[in-house]
N, C-alpha and C positions, 0 to 999 in steps of 0.2 A: 630059832628062826634064821638060820643061815641061808645062803644062796642054795637054790635047788640042786645045782650040779656040785660035784665033788671039788673041794679046794685042794690046791697043789702048792708046791714050793716055788717061790719066785726064782726064775732061772738064772738071774744075774748075781745072786748071793755067792760069795766066795765059798768054795767047797774044800774039805768036807763041812757041811752045814752044822753038824752036831758039835764040832769043836770050834767053829768060827762064828757062830751066830747065837745071840741071846736077845730076844725081842725087847725085854724091859731094861731100861738104862740104869735105873737107880736100884741097887740091891736093898731090899727091905730087911733081909736077914742073911746070915752066913751059916755054913754047915755046922759051926760050933754052937750056934744058938739053940736053946731048948725048944724043941718042936711044939711043945704044949703051952708055951708062954709067949705072948705077943712082945715083939721087940719095940724099943722106943720109936724107931723109924716107922714100923707098921702102925703103931698107935697114932703118930702124927699124920700119916696119910689117911687112915680111917677117919680121923677127925676132919681132915680137909674135905673128904667126900660127905661127911655128916653135915658140915657147914653149908654145903650146896643144896641140901634137901629143901629148905624153904623156897628157894628160887625155882626149883623143879616143880614143887607142889603148886606154886602160884601159876606157872605155865599150864600145868595139867588141869587145874580148876577152870581155866578159861578156854579149854579145848571143846569147842562147840560140836565137834564131830562125835563126841563120846557122851552117851546118856548118863545121867547122875555123875557128871564129871567131878563135882565138888566132893561127893562122898568117896568116890574112887581115888581121888587125889589124896584125901586124908588117909585112906588105906595104904596107898603107896608110901606116904611119909612114915607111917607106923611100921609097915613091913620092912622097908629098907633100913630104918633105924634099928630094928630088932636084929636084922642080919649083921649089921656093922657091930652092934654090941656083942653078938655071939662071937664074931671074929676076934674081938678084943679079949674075950674070955678064953677062947680056944681057936688059935690061928688055923687049925686044920679042919674046922667046920666049914661047910659051904664050898667045898672044893679047894680050900686054901692049902698052904699059907698064902695070904693075899699079896697080889702085886697090882699094878695099875690096870692090867688087862682084866683080871678077875673082878676087881672093884667096879669097873665100868660095865662088865658083862652082867653082874648081879643086878645093877641098877636098871639096865635095859630090860632084863628078864622080868623084873617086878612090874615095870611100866607096861610091858606088852601083855603079861598075864592079866592085868587089870583092864585091858582094852585100849590102852593109849599107844597109838602107832607113831604119831609125829606131833608132839606137844609144842614144838617150835615152828610149826608150819606157817602160822599167821605172820610172825615176826620175820621169818625167812622171806616170805613173799613180799612183804613191805620193803625190806632191805634190798632185795633183788631189784625191785622196781626203781628204787632211789638210785642204786648204783648203775643200772642200765642207762638212766637219764644222764649220768655224769661220764659215762665211758668215753665218748668221743672227745670231750674236753680234756680228760686226763691223757688220752693217747696223743692228742695234738700237742699238748705241753711237752710230752716226752720227745715227740718227733722234732720239736723246735730246738732241741739241744744237739748242736752239731758235733761236738767232740764226743767220740764213741765211749770213752771211759766215764765221762760225766753222765752220759745218757744211761749207761749201764748202772751206775750208782743210783741214779734217780729211780730207775725201774726196781732196783733192790729195795730202796727205801719205801717204794710203793707197796711192795710185798709185806714189809714189816708193818706199815701203817694199816693196811687192810687186815692183817692178822690180829689186830687189836679187837676186832668184832668177834668176840668169843664168849658165848653165854654159858660155857662150861666153867668159867672162872667166876666164883661168887662175887668178888669185888667188882669185876668188869660188868657183870650182869646188873649190879646195883647202879653203877655209873650210867650204864646204857639206858636203863629204865627211866633215869632222871632226865637226861638231856641228849640222848643219842650220841653220835660221834661224828666229828668232821674229818673226812678223809685227808683233805689237803693240809689242815692244821696238824693232824697226826704225823704226816710226813715231815713237817718242820720240827716237831717236838720229840723226835726219837732221842733216846739217851745218846750222848756223844760217843764217837769212836775214840779209842779201840773198844769194841764190844767184847763181851765175855769170851766168845770164840769168834775170831775175826780173820777169816782168810780172804777177805774181799780183794785186797791188793794182788794176791797170788792169782785169784780167779780173773781179775781184770787182765793180767798178763796173758793168761791162757786164752781168754775171750778174744784178745786182739790177734792171736796167732792161729787159732783153729776154729772150725765150726763142727758141730756134731751131726751125724746123719739122722739119728733117731733119738728122741728124748722122751723118757717116761716121767710124768709129773704126778705124784700122789698129792691130790688137792685136799683142802681143809674146809673152811667155813663158807657159807653162802654170803651174799651181799658184797660188801667192799672187798673182802679178802679174795674171793674168786674173781670178781668182775673188774675191780680196779687195781688189784695186786697181781694175781697170776696171769690173767688173760693179756694184759699189755706186755708182760714178759714173754709169754708164749708167742704172741704176735711178732715180737722182735726176733725170736728164734726162727719163726716161719720166714720172715723177711730175709734171714741169713741162710736159708736153704734147708733148715732142719725139718724133719717130720716130727710132729709133737703129738704124744698120746696123753690125754688127761684122764687119770684113773680116779674115779669117784665111788663113794660108798654105794653098796647095793641097797641097804635099808637105812631109814632115817636114824640119826643119833645126834642129840643136842641140835646145834644149828649148822651141822656139817651139810655140805651140798651133796645131793644124791645123784646117781647116774641119770634117772629120768629128768630131774630138775636141770641138770647141766646141759642136756640135749636141748631143752626148751630155751635156756638162757642164750646159748650160742646161736640158735636159730633166730632169736630176736635181734641179736647184735649184727648178724651178717646182712649185707645188702642183697639186692636181686641177683648180683653176679657171684655171690658166695664169698664176698670179701669182708674183712674186718677193717673198716676205715682205710680202704685202698690197698690192703695187703691180701693176696690170694690165700684163702683158708682151706683149700682143697686138701692140704697136707695135715690138717688138724683132725685128729681122731679122738673119740670119747669112748672110754672103756669102763666096764663095771668091774671094780676091784674085787668084788665078792665079800667085802668087809661090811660089818654092821656096828662098828664101835668108833669112838673118836681117837682110838689108838689102833695100831695094826701090828699083827704078827706076820712077818713076811714068809713064814712057812705055810701060810693059809691064804692064798689068793685065788682068784677065779682062773679057770683054764683059758678063758678068752684073753685075760691080761697076760698070762704066762706065754701064750702063743705070740702075742703082739710084742712082748719084751725080748724075745729070743735074740733078735739082731740089734737091739738098742745099744748105744755106746755112752749114754748119760742117763743117770737116775736122779731125780730130785724128790726129796721128801719134805713137804712143806707143813708148817704148823707145829705147835708145841707137842700135840699128841703123837703125831706120826714121825716127827723129825728130832724131838728132844726126849720126851718121856719114854718113847720107844724108838729104837733104831739109831740113836746118836752114834753108837760105836759099831753099827753094822758095816761090814766090809763087802765090797762088790768087785766083780771082775772088770767092771767099766768105771769111768769117772762118776763121782757122786757128789751131791750137794744136800746138806741138811740145813734148812733155813726156817727160823721161827722166832717168835717172841716169848720171853720167859714171863709167865703170868701167874705163877704160884710161888710164894716165898720159899717153900720147901725145895723147889727146883733151883731157884736163885742161890740158896744156901749150898746145895749140892755142887753146883758149878763154880761157886765162889764169885758170883756176880751180883748184880742189882735186880730188884723187881723191875719188870719191863725192859730188861737188858735184851740184847739181840744175839742170836746164834747164827753164824754164817760159816759152816764147816764144809770145806771143799777138799776132796781127796781124789787123786788120780787112781785109775783102776789098779787093783792088786792082781798078782798072778801066783 
């Protein structure tokens, strides 16, 4: 269930792509590993996906748009569990050996084959409505910070705080279902700097000296992540004269915002003159990335996004799926930023950081 049009390579990846780009960050196996035997890393990641099945099943059961949702949700849990067990026995079954892209794709395929198109729709709509009501307050708090470096840091903290709203993480899904999340409290309670990857001071220096003409932002979750984290940051870029392209998923996956949803969100936030709380938003574009997973392989993006990205001079990949689990080491011809929160213990261990640590990885363009 990919985008109808053919997917192409993202034009800003450093070439030759074959030798410079690998989508998945964490190697689950090495060439010397036995192809018929699952590695300890593969098993730990398969277990992680297995642990998330109950929360996905619960969401699927309550999907009112699907007849016999409870029966189909049970089938999803059984079928996806069987696939994961197969991969433990034979890593080359089901298109393996497994990596984070394959494990996500198999989960989505099972859900879609059983008629589930968007099991997180209800919670996304609720969280979007909540975040929209807070948007102006959050933006005005940012605007009240006069010192540019402090305002930038506050905007960055907002992105991390928003990124906590992630129902793909079993622990966070549980916390969320109990008591929701407070955006402003989350901003205050981030792990202290230095973060596990912390290029914020370098970026602050760059920010003070230059502005970018065109910025592509690969966005992540609905709700606070998109509306209270990314959009205030995008608005600041607009105010500084950048054109900003927000690239959102073609099809639903977990609680990630989709292209149609993002168009609707932005139209609700703009005033009658097309402004976002006083800032002209005519230079804000929304693009369909062509992606249908919570992770992304940048050799497979929509032709629309490829065309829009051709003359961009800054790429931002936001969220654990797009900016850490995939693409953390991706190299670009232009400046790039990978920003996200570490929400799986396995990722924290790989990076040598803490759970809920922050990644802020800034690189100048390579040639």
